[in-house]
N, C-alpha and C positions, 0 to 999 in steps of 0.2 A: 433497441434502446438508443436514446440520443447520445450525443457526445458527452464525454466526461472530463472533468478537471481533476487532476491529481497532483499531490505534492507530498514531500517528506520534509517537514520543517527543519531547516538548517542543513539539508542535504540536497534536495532537489526543488527548484523553484516551481510554483504552480504552472502547470502545462495543460493545455486543452488537447485531448486526443479524440479522434473520430468515433471511437468506441472503447468499451471496457477491454475488449480483446487486444487492442493496441496499447492500452495503458499498463496492463498487468506485467508484461515482460520487461518494460522499462523500469517499473517500480522494483520488481524482483531483482533485476540486474544491480540496482543501487544497493539493495539490502544484502545480497549475497557477497558483495565485496567488502562488507563491514565486519569488524570483530563483534559478533553477536553470540551469546551463549547458545549451545546446541538446542536445549529445550525451547527457548524462545524462538530460535530460527525455525524450528519445526512448526510452531504455531503460525508464524508469519507465512511460511511456505504453504501450509494448508489453506491460508486465506488468499494469497496473491501469487504463489509460486506455480510452477508447471502443473497443469491439471487442476489447479484451484480456481477460484473465482465464482463458483456457483452461489455460495453464501453472500458474497459481495454483491453479485447481480440481484439476488433476491432482496437484499436490504435496500439497494438503490431503487428498485422498482416500488418498494413500499414507502420509503421516506426521502429518497433523493440524496442520501448521505451515508457513507460508511467511514469508520475511522478505527484506528488501533494505534498503540504506542510502540515504537521501535526503540528498544533499549540497547545502545551501543556501548561496548566496553566490558570489563569484567565485573565480578561481584561487588567489589569495593569502589570501583571508579568507573561510573557509567554516565551517559547522558541520554535524556529522553527526547525522541524525535517523533512527534505525531505524524502518522500517515493518514491523509484525508483524501477521499474520493467523493466527488459530488456530481450529480447530473448537471449538464451545462447546455443551455439552449444557445445555439449560434445565431 
């Protein structure tokens, strides 16, 4: 797979990584340090956390883009932060 560009809006600026395997640990590190509800954290972990990434890689190979929304905060006071990964030609 080619290089990927990843970002978490409002949390991590767009960054180009040499591969998805390089991007996922950085994204997960940003997510795991945030106050995210347990069920939502589990979903995000399945996508980009340790041992994850297969579905993201499949989606990137088909459409060149994967995204999800990271909801930071509690049930009544949260903010939405889109996580976006796209293939990137250097």
